[in-house]
N, C-alpha and C positions, 0 to 999 in steps of 0.2 A: 753460246752467247745468250744472255738474258736481256730484258728491256732496260736493266740498270747497269750493264757493263760499261766501264769507263767513268763511272760517277766520281771515284776518288781522284782521278787525274783532272777531271773537269772542275772539281772543287779547288784543287791547287791552282788551276788556271784562273778561276774566278777570284781567288784570294790575291793572286798576283795583280790582276787588273784593278782590283779595289784596294790595293795596299795604301793608297793615299785617300781616296774618297770616303771609305767607311771609317777609318780612324778620325777623319775630320768631323764626320757626322757624330760619331760616338763621343769624341772629345767635346764638341759644342754642347750636346745634350747633357753630358756629365757636368760641364761647367754651369749649365742652367740649373741642374739639380742641386749643385753645390751652393748656388746663390739663394735658393729658396729659404732654407732654414735661417741663415744669418739675417736675411731681410725681414723675415717674420719676427725674429727675436728683437731686431732693432726697432721696428715700427709698432709692434704689438707685444711689449715685454710683460705686461701684467694680465692677469686673468680678466680683470674688468675690461681692458681694452679689447681683448679677444671676444668677450661676450658681446660688447657693443658692435664689433665687426660682424659677428655671426648673426645677430638679430637684424642688423641693417641689411645684410646681404640676403638673408632668408626672406625678407619682406620686399625685396626689390627684384621684380621679374627680369629686369635688364642685367643685374648683377648675376643672377642665376644662369642666364643665357650665355654670358661671356666668360664667367669664371667656373670653377668647379662646384660640386655639390656640397652644401653646408651640412656638416655631420659632427658637431661637437665644438668644444672651445679649447681643447688642449693645443699645445704647440704643433704636435704632429697632425691633428685634424685640420688645423688652420693651414698648414703647409699643403696637405692633400687637396684642400679646397682651392689652391692656387696653381695646380699642376696641369691645367689645360694645355699650356704651350708644350709640355713634355709629351702629352698624348698626340697632339697634332704633329710635332716634330718626328716622333718615332714612326708615325703612320706614313709620312712622306718618305722618310729614309727607306722604309721597307718596300714600298711600292716601286719607287724609282730603281732600287737595286734589283728586284725581281725582273722587272721589264728589261733592264739593261742586259741581264744575263740570259734572257730567253728571246723575247720578240726582237730586240735590237740585234742580237746575234744573227737571227734569221734574215732580218732586213738588210744587213750589211754583207751577207754571204758567209759569215764565219761558221754558222751552224752547218751549212752544206759542206764546207771544207772539212770540219771536224767529223761530220757524219759519214764522210767517205772512208774513215778509219773504222776500227772495231769499237763502235760506240752504240749502246742500246738506245731505243726510242725515248725512254723516259730519263736518260742520264742527265741531259742538259737541265731539265726542269728540277730534277732531284738535287743536282749540285747547287743550283741557284737557291733553292729553299734551305739547304743545309747551311750555306754561307749566311743567308739573311737571318735565319733562326739563330745561328750562332752569334751573330752581331747583336741580336736582341737579348740573348742570354748574357752576353758580356755587359751590355748597357744596364740590364736589370741588376746584375751583381754589383757593378760600380755604384749604381744609385743606392742600393741597399747598404753597402759599406759606408757611403757618405752619410746616409741618414743615421746609421748606428753610431758613426763617429761623432755626430752632433748630439749624442746622448739621448736619442729618441728610442722608444721601446723596440726591442728586437723583432717581435712579432709583427708590429705595425710596419716596421721598415721593410721586412720581407714581403709583406702584403702589397705595399706601395710599389716597391721595386718590381715585384712580379707582375703587378697590374700594368706597369709601363711596358714591360717586355711582352706581355700577352697582347696588348693592343697592336704592337708592331707585328707580332706573329699572325694575328688575325688578318691584318691588311696585306701581309705578304701572300696569304692564301687567296685573298680577293684579287690581288694583282696577277697571280698565277692564272686565274680563270680568264681575266680580261686579256692576258697575253695570248691565249688560245683563240679568243673570239675575234680580235681585231688583227689586221694584217700590217700594221705599222706601229712602231714604238710610240710615236706621237699620239696616236689614237688611244692606245692602251694606257699611256700615262694620263691622258685627259680623262678617260673613263674612271681610272683609279682615283684621280683628284676629285672628280665629281662624287665618287662613293664616299670619300672622306668628308666632303662638304655635306652630303646627305646625312651621314652619321652624326656630324656635329649638330646639324639643325634638329634632327630627331631628339638627340640628347637635350639640346637647348629647350625645345618645346616641352619635353617631358619634365624637366626641372622647373621651368617657369609655371607649368600647370600643376605642380606638386602641392602637397599640403604641409604647412608649417606645424611642427609638433614640439613637444618638450620645452615649452616656454619660449619658443621662437629660435632655438639654437640648432634645430635639425629640420631637414626637409625630406618628406617621403615623395619620391618622384612619381609622376603619372606614367601610364603605359608606354608612350612613345619612347621614353628613355631606354626601355628594355629591348628595343629594336636596333640598338646601336652598340657596336663593340666598345666605343668610348663610354657609353652609358653603363655597360657591364663593369668596366674598370672602376667607375665611380661607385657602383653599388657594392663593391668589395668593402668600401668604407674603412680604409686602413686607419689605425690609431683610434678606432671607435668600436666597430663590431667585428672586423676582420672576417668577412664572409668567404671562407676558403672554398666553399662549394662552387663558387662562380668560375674558378679556374677550370672546372669540369665542363662548363658551358663553352669556354674558349676552346678547349680540346675537341669537343664534339664539332663545333663550327669549323675548326681548322681541318680536321680529318675529312669532314664532308666536302668542303671546298676543294681540297687537294684531290680527293677521289674524282670529283667532277672535272678538274683540270686534266687529270690523266686520261679520263674517258674522251675528252675533247681532243687530246693529243693523238689518240688512236684513230680519229675520224677525219683528219685533215692532212694535207700535204705539207712538207717543209716549205716555209716561206709564205704559205697561204693562211688565212684566217677563216673562222667559221662563217663570218659575214663576207659575202662576195664584194669585191671592189667594183664600184659603179664606173662604167666607161665615161670618159670625158667627152666634151663636145668634139665634133669633127673638125671644127676650125677654131684656132686659138684667137682670143681677142687681141686687138692691136696693141694693148698695153703691155703684153708680154714680149714685144719686140725690143724693149729696153730693159736695162738691169734694174732700174727702180721699180718697174712694174712687176718683174719677176720676184724681187725681194718682197714687195707688198703681197703678192699672191702666196708666197711661202709663209709669211709672218702674220697674215690677217686673222687666222684662227686663234693663235696664241694671244694676240692683242685683244680680240673680242672677249675671250674668256677672262683675262685679267681685268678688263674694263668692267665687265658685269660684276665680278667679285668685289672690286673696290667700290663700285657704286653702291652695292648692297651693304658693305661695311660702313661706308660714309653715311648712308641713310640711317643705319642702326645707331651709330655713334652720335650723329646729329640729333636723332630722336630722343636721346636720353640727356642731352645737354642741359635741359631745364631742370632735371632731377638731381644733378650733381651737387648743387648747393645744399639741398636737403639731405642727400645721402652723406655728404661729408660732415654735416652738422651733427650727425649721430655719433661720429667718431673723430676725435681730435687727431688721432694717428693718421687717419685717411686724409684729413685736410693737410696735415704736414707733408704727406707724400706728394700731393698735388703742388704744394708750395715749392718743394725741392725740384720737381720736374719743370717748373715754370719760373715765375718771378715772385719774390716775396711781397712786392707791392701790388700784385694783380689779384683779381678775384679768383675764387676756386674754379668757376666756370671757364674763365679764360685760360687758366693753367691746365685745366682738363683738355681743352682743345689744343693747346701747345703740345701736350704729351701725345694726344691722338695723332697729330700730323707727324710727329717724330716717328711714331709706329708706322704710319702710312708710308713715310719716306723710305724706311729700310725695307718694307714689304714690297713696294713697287720696284725697288732696286733689284729684287729677285726677277722681275720681268725683264729688266735691262740685261741682266746676265744671261737669262735664257734666250732672249732674242738675238744677242750678239753671238752666242755659241752656235747658232744655226749655221754660221759660216764654217765652223769646224765640222759639223755633221755633214754639210754639203761636200766638204773636201774629203772627209773620211769615207763617205759612201761612193765617191767617184763621180758624182754629178758635176762638180766644179770643173773637172778636167774637160768635159764636153763643152761647157760654157766658154772656158778660156781658149778652146780650139777655134773659136770664131774670132771676130774682130774686137771682142771685149777685152779691155785692159784691166789688169789687176786692181789698180787704185780705184777705177770706176766701179768695179764689182764690189769692193769693200765699202766704198762710199755709199752705195745704195742700201746695204744692210745697216750701216751705221746711221744713215738718215732715218730709216724706218724705226730703228730702235730708239733713237733720241726723240723723234716726234711722238712715237708711241708712249714713251715714258712721260713726256709733258702732257699728253692727252689724258692718260690715266690719272695723273696727279690732279689735273684740272677737273676731271669728272668726279673724282673723290671729294674734292673741295666743293664742287657744285652740289653734289648730293648732301653733303654735311650741312652746308649753308642753307639749302632749300628746306630740309626737314626741320632744322633748328629754327630758322626764320619763320617757318609756317606755324610753329608752336608758339613762338613769342610775338608773332605778328609783325615781323620785320624782315621779310624775304629780300626786299631790295637792298637792305643794308648788310645783311649777313652773307649773301651769295658772293659779292666781290671780295669781302674780307676773307672768307674761307677758301675761295679759289686762289687768292694771292698767297695764303698760308700754305696751300698745297704746292704751288709752283716754287716756293722758297726751297723746297727739298730737292729741286732739280739739279743744282750745281754739284751736290754730293753724289748723285747718281751718275752725273757725267764724269766725275773723277773715277768712279768705279768702272764706268764704261771704258775709260782709257786703259785701266788695268787689264780688262778682258781683251781688248784689241791688241795691246802690247804682248800679252801672253800668247794670243793666236798667231801673231806675226813672228814672234821669236822662238816660242817653244810649243809648236802645234800639238805634239802628242801629249803634252802635259797641260794644255790650255784649259781643259774642262776642270781638272783638279785645282789648278791655280786660280781660276775664276771663282769657283764656288768656295775655295779656301779663303780668298779675299773677302767674299761676301760674309762668310761665317765670322771672320775676324771683325768686320764692321759691326756685325750683330753683337758680338761679345763685348768689344771695346765701347761701342756707342750706346748700347741698350743695357747690357749687364755689368759694364765696368764699374759704375758707381755702387751697385749692390755688392760687387766683389771687392770694393775698396782698392781698386787698382790705382797706381800713381797717375798723375795728370799727364805725364809725357806718353804713357801707354794709351790713355784715352784719346790723346791728340792724334794718334795714328789713324783713327777713323775720320773720314771726311765729314761724317754726319755730326761729329762733336763741334765742328766750327760753324754750324748753321745757327742763326738766331732762333729763339723760341717763338716763332710766329704763331698766332697773332698777338702775343704778349709784348715782345720786344720789337724795337725798331729794326728795320732791315738795313744793315751796313753793306756798302758796295764792295769794300776791300776784300773780306773773306770770300764773298761770292765770286768775285773776279779771279782771285787766286785759285780757287777750286776749279773754275772753268779752264783757266790757263794750264793747270797741271793736267787736267783731263785731255785737253787738246794736244799737249806735248806728248803724252803717252800714246794717243791715237797716231800722231805723226811717226812715232818710233815703231809702232806696230805695222803701219803701212809700209815704211821703209824696210822693215825686216821681211815682210811677206813678198815684196818685190824681188828680194835677193835670194830667196830660198826655193828649194824644190817642193812640189806638192808632197804632202805626207799622208798617204793613204793608211787606212786602218790595218 
């Protein structure tokens, strides 16, 4: 027997477990890639409009930080400059999948059960990497085919598709290392998410500090961008220079990190991490005597992380609000985009903030899904069985987690609005007027998140073993229908399937009570359905 014995069978097992989640990820990201080219052609059909966009973006540090690297004015180069969401999406897909098939298996006891058979020490990690790398190859191929199908140059299409896949592979290796260092899936996922954030910020700083050349249509990034895998993908410059040698840099980083992960695997016990777990206090606080206190203790770390991230994004988007008018003035197509996202009679700045809070709404809904799925992870790990063996009733236990998730969602949206309003108000000298407006605009997004929360609770109560896939699938559909639907020219009845479609474009439009009330009622009904289903079913362990 070798250290890799059993790898093929574990690959088959991982593919079976991910037969729903990975296709959803790949399908969502493929649709995002499919929407890029038509949207660029629609909004920037002429060379002149793309030159205006390139010059205005290259001279705006904020645009360079939030979008991709400016590298030419062709349709392909313009598409590549808008591909940041693809890089972030594939990074999260890869890190979550690697941790799920390594550290999570150890945390739930699956790895110990599998390890009792004829399985080598490195088989589990190797199988996870094969599956995730394969998923990235499939995504890269689909993206390449879509780009070529839109009459873009073959070489540039391969370079861009390969860059997207390479980012995913690089972060899969990073997640593999974190899965050996930390002793819980939550900690490993948190560290991987932090690594993605650091990579994004390094790239953002490098691009913002870069030098504008070639008459303002290209940017030469500063050194921080070269410290980030996302930055490497941008430096390939597809549809411009096609720097193929950078794929060698990805290969070296991947092989080095995987070697490190295997070395760490050899120096730790199954179920343990390289970092020792700190012992808890000898006596538990009185708050843990109730279900709400326990739910808060389990959820507070996730809530804090999301709150910090959304405050940072709110401050960043609010800080550039005063520049949007000048930025849009340089490009009529950009101004038209903001008008389409908001209201034709509103200013570009107001429409910009309406679009910003629409993005915030769907982003914070990701926290809602994650927080509510903690119920499923507690059940699958067997911890819920011990809790319910006491005098705790099932509806009370569910109510505690739902309460924390709902209040957490409202808090994050309010904090994002507060940060946006404070930074924007500070710049224009109207903090007192902007903070209430932006906080209100943030909270307008809450009813749609509550509807999605109802879907998650119903899935948990009725279909526990498929709850995770159904919950994230519903979130992906909301993202596709609500955010990408107009770009994909989907019919209105399809767009209406997303609860976020029915929200007013605050702070541009007046808030109508009827759609908000209906969304809340639908969410409450789904929650009641989920609670009733959970009361009548057996616990479903992993």
